[in-house]
C-alpha positions as CSV (number, residue, x, y, z in Angstrom):
1,M,-12.2,-27.7,4.2
2,E,-13.9,-25.7,2.8
3,N,-12.8,-22.5,0.9
4,K,-14.0,-19.5,2.6
5,K,-13.9,-16.4,0.0
6,I,-12.4,-13.7,1.3
7,P,-13.5,-9.9,-0.3
8,F,-10.5,-9.2,-1.9
9,G,-11.1,-6.0,-3.8
10,T,-11.4,-1.3,-3.3
11,I,-11.6,-0.5,0.0
12,S,-13.3,2.8,0.7
13,S,-14.8,2.3,4.6
14,S,-13.2,0.5,7.5
15,R,-16.0,-1.5,7.6
16,D,-14.1,-2.4,4.4
17,I,-10.9,-3.7,6.4
18,G,-12.5,-4.8,8.8
19,N,-14.2,-7.6,6.5
20,V,-11.7,-9.0,4.6
21,I,-9.4,-9.3,8.2
22,R,-12.6,-10.7,10.0
23,A,-13.0,-13.3,6.9
24,K,-8.9,-13.9,6.7
25,R,-9.1,-14.9,9.9
26,K,-11.7,-17.0,10.2
27,A,-10.4,-19.1,6.7
28,D,-7.5,-19.4,8.6
29,N,-9.7,-21.1,11.8
30,L,-7.9,-18.3,14.1
31,T,-10.4,-17.0,16.8
32,Q,-9.7,-13.0,17.6
33,A,-7.9,-14.3,20.3
34,D,-5.2,-16.1,18.6
35,A,-4.9,-13.9,15.9
36,A,-4.5,-10.7,18.6
37,A,-1.8,-12.5,20.0
38,L,-0.3,-13.7,16.4
39,C,0.0,-9.6,15.1
40,G,0.6,-8.3,18.7
41,I,-2.3,-6.3,19.4
42,G,-5.4,-6.5,21.8
43,T,-8.5,-8.7,21.2
44,R,-10.9,-6.2,22.2
45,F,-9.0,-3.5,19.5
46,L,-9.3,-6.6,16.4
47,G,-12.8,-7.3,17.7
48,E,-13.8,-3.2,16.8
49,L,-11.5,-2.9,13.8
50,E,-13.6,-5.8,12.2
51,R,-16.6,-4.0,13.1
52,G,-15.4,-1.1,11.6
53,K,-14.7,1.2,13.8
54,A,-13.5,4.1,11.9
55,T,-10.4,5.3,14.5
56,A,-8.8,2.6,13.9
57,Q,-4.9,3.4,13.7
58,I,-3.4,2.4,11.0
59,G,-0.2,0.9,12.5
60,K,-2.0,-1.5,14.3
61,V,-4.1,-2.4,11.0
62,L,-1.0,-2.4,8.9
63,R,0.7,-5.0,11.8
64,I,-2.9,-7.4,11.7
65,L,-2.6,-7.6,7.5
66,N,0.8,-8.3,7.7
67,G,0.6,-10.6,10.8
68,L,-2.8,-12.6,8.7
69,G,-1.2,-12.5,5.7
70,L,-2.6,-9.7,3.5
71,T,-0.5,-6.3,2.0
72,L,-2.3,-3.4,1.7
73,Q,-1.9,-1.5,-2.3
74,I,-2.3,1.9,-2.7
75,I,-3.3,2.4,-6.3
76,A,-3.8,5.9,-7.7
77,K,-7.0,6.8,-9.3
78,E,-8.0,8.9,-12.4
79,V,-9.7,11.9,-10.1
80,K,-11.6,13.7,-12.6
81,R,-11.5,17.6,-12.0
């Protein structure tokens, strides 16, 4: 099996979160239905999140990240004022 690249890095938008989730799901060879069931959410929500829908509920996003073995880390950046 080829090693599929997961785009880890800085998240600047809901699209970035969706891209990471989609890449991890595919790297784990999961369909959207399988991943949704694993994470306890609906396939429609997962599809919308993977496409970058900006109104995604953070609780469900965190549930998906956890279900796929991903963690969200927030790091303060220096702000120029």
